N, C-alpha and C positions, 0 to 999 in steps of 0.2 A: 594429321587430324587425331590422331592414337594422344597427341598431347595435348589437345583440349577435351578429351574425354577422361586423361588423368586428371586436369587440374579439378573436371569436374568432380572427380571419385573422390579427390581430396577435401574439397568444400563440402562436399557429404559427410564424411568423416567427421570434419571440425565439428560440423554442426549440431551431430548428434552427443558431444563431448559438452559443448559450450553454450546450446541454446538457452535460452530464457524466455520465460513467458510474458508476450505484450496484452494477449486478451486468451478467451479461453478457445483457442483452435479446435479442440476436440469435434467432431462429426463431419457432416455433407456442407459441401459448397458448390455454387453452383454459375457459372459468369460467361459474360460474352469478350470479346476479343477486336480491334481493328489492326491494322500493322502494313509492313511492307516488307517484301521478299526479295533478294538477290540469288540468281543461279552463277553460280562460280565455272565458266565453262573453262575448259583446259583443252579443249581441241584443237588439234593445229589448224585444220580449216575453218575456223571460226571467221567470220566477214568482218565481223566490228570489234572495234576496240573493247566497246563497253560489255559488260555482263548484263544480259536483260533482267528486267526485275518489273514485279507488277505489285500492286495490292491482294492484302491478304483479308480476311475474316472467319471468326470461327468461334465455337462455341466449346466452353470447358468444364470439365465436372470431376469433383476431387472428393477426397474422404481424408481429414485429418485422424492419424491415430491419436495424436497428443501434440505438445505446445513445438514438436520438430522434426516429427515423420509423417510423410503423406505418401497418399498415391495419388495420381491425377490420370486423366485422361481426355482428349480434343479431337475434334473434329473440325477440320481445315480447309477452306478452300484459297488454294495459292493463283489462281486465274490460269491463264495461258502462257507457255511457252514456247514459240517456233523452233523446232527442231527438225529438220526438213522441211518438207513441202507440206504440211498443214501444222499448225498449233496443237499443241498438246495441252488440255487443261489437268490441271493436277488438284488431286483432293488425296487429302494424308487422315489416317486417325492414328495416332499414336498413344502409348499408355507409359507412364514415369514411376519410378520411385522420387522422392523428395525429400529433402534434408533444408531445414532453415535455421537461419543463425541470427538470434534478434538481437538487433545494435540500438534499439530503443522500445521504450515503451510502445510505441508504435509502429516502428519500422522493423522489415527483417528483412535478412540477403537469403536468397534460395539457390540452390542448384539442383540439377533433376537429371536422369539419366535412363535411357530405356529404348524403345523400338517404334519406328513409324512403318506402317503400311500404306502404299503407294503403289496403286493396282494391284500386282498379284505379287511384289517384291517386297522384303521385310527387310528394313534399313535402321541400321545403329543411330539414334541420336541422343541429344543432350543439349544444356540450357543453362543458363544462369539469369537471376534478375532481382528485383525489390520488390516487396509486397509492403504497402503502406496502409496501416488503419485510417479510415475515414469517419467512421461509427462505428459502433459498437457491433453491427452485422455487415456493412459495408467495407471494402478494401479495394486499393487500385494496385494491377497488377502489372509492372512495365519488364518486359524481359527479354533477349536475345537467346535463338536455338538454331543449334545446326543440325540437318538431315543429313547421312552422308550417302553419295552413291544413288541418287535418283535414277529411276527408271527412265529407259534410252538416252540417259546421256552419260548417266555413269559420272555424274558430277555432285560436287556437294552445294545443297540450297541454306542460305541463311534467311531467317527472320526478325525484324524486330515489331513488335507489337506492344499496345497498350491494351487493357481493360480492365474489367469492373467484376467484381466476384462477390456474390452474396452468400454470408455463412449463415447455415439452418442452426446451428448450434446455440445454446444456450450462453448470452453474453457473462463474461465474468462478472460477479458485484463487485461493486467499488469499495474499495478499502474502508473499512470503519476506523474513525477517528475515534481513540478511547482516549479519555480524559483521565489526567491524572487524578488518584482516588485522593478523595477530600481529607485533610488531616483529620484524625480522629480527636474529638474532644469529650471528653468523659467527665461526670464530675469528681472533682479533686476534695480529698480533706487533707488541708497543711498543719502539721503540725507547731503550736505557736511555741515551744520550746526549741525548735531548730530555725523557726522563721524569724522570731523576735530575740532581742536582747531580753534578760531575767526583768521582769515586772516591767517592760517599756514597750512603747510601740514603736521603737525603733527597727528597724528591718535591720537582720544580720547576716542572713544567706540568702540573695535574691535569686536563686539561679531556677528552683521550682517556678518561680512566679516568670521568669525570662522567656522560659520554656512556653506556660502557659500564656502569655502574652503574644509569640510568635505563632502560635496554632490559632489562637482568635483574631489575628489580621490575615493570616494566609485564607481564612475559612469563605468559602464561596456563595455561603448560606447566611444571610442577616441574622444573628442571634444576640440577645441578651443576656448580661451578665449579674446574677447578683451574689453578692461578696457578704456572710453572716457571720460573725466572730463571737466565739465563746470562751467562758473562761473556767475555772473549779471554783470550787467554794472556800478555797483558803483566803482569808482577809474580810471586811466588810463587804457586804452586797453590793451597795451603791458604789464602792470603788471600783468593783469586777464590772461593774454595769459602764460605765465611764471609759474604764481599761478598754472592757471589748468595742468601744466606737470608734476610739480614738485606734486601734489596731483593722477595724474593718475600713476606716478612711485611709489608714497609710497603704493598704495593698490597692486601694482604688486609685490613689494617689501613682502610683510606681505602677499600675497598667495606664494611665493615662502618658505617664512621660515615656512609656514603650510605646507609644502610639497605636493604643487602643483608644476608639472614638467615646468618647466619655457620655454620650449621648443612651449608651446602650449598658452603661454600668450601675447598679442599685447598691446602696449599701444596707444591713442591718447588724444589729448588735441585742446581745441577748444575755450576755453576762452570764449568771449561774444557770441558766435554765436549759433544759434539754439534754441532761449528760448522757454520754454513751457506754462509760464507765461508773463504777462505784468512787465517790469521791473517799472512801473510807482506805483506800490504800495509794501509794506513789504512783502505782504503775497507771490505777486510774485516774488520778487527777491529772497525769501526763497527757491521757487518750482527752479529756474533756478540754483542755487549753490547745482550742483548734481553730481554724478558717475555713469553713466551707465555702468553694465556689460552687454555683449553682448555673446551669445553662438553660434559658428558655430558648427553643426554637419553634417557630408556629404556632405558638400558645402552648407547646408542650413543654413541661418541667422533665429535666433529666437531673434525677437527684438519687 
């Protein structure tokens, strides 16, 4: 029998180290159980080769300190065992310390060790079992336990039981599914000196456009895009107006080529209009030669 209790203690210690939560186990629980018991008769004067067995029933109450450690008490009736002239009815009250090892999100192995009171005698007791979460607050409890040196027989009693426990603690909230962040799309101003060849609508460096197209394709919110092209004041105004038109259309065509829905793209060209810097300096003229990509989401213009 000492080997049984040693095994229980080893499982208890491993439960403390490796327990994994499958539900919020904190708090009180109450349950009932039905089972079968066997009294291991070792007396030399036993008249039958079979050990006596009966049905058992009981109520269980316990408190879960956390996901792996509990205390539990149960009051059980083991029926009547005939030891001598009159059958003896065995009533037991037990208290245990229990450890659990969670093998899945719903199932946990447990081991318990403690004492049982039968009559006026205090007896060492221990057990093992499996708890399975049926719902957020109901769990199935199947177990086996041993009570040593039952009074009047000095023999060991084994019980196999199945029960249902109701847990009064708050159910653990379901894990929230966090959607990946939406790609950040901000209004973008592209410098024409970098984007296009000199005095041309031919794209020379498409890296910035490729990044913008990828973000637009990945967006989970429907947006529309307006492409507006500008020039500086160098050269005839009519020529600059046509050049800005060609550049806006070149950017549009490149977006479409990379998979952006053409239905959401609008183009505009302003030529020399709306300068953002002075056209009297080289640095200012470089800033004014630009393509702006403006986003419209839910009828709100981002620019």
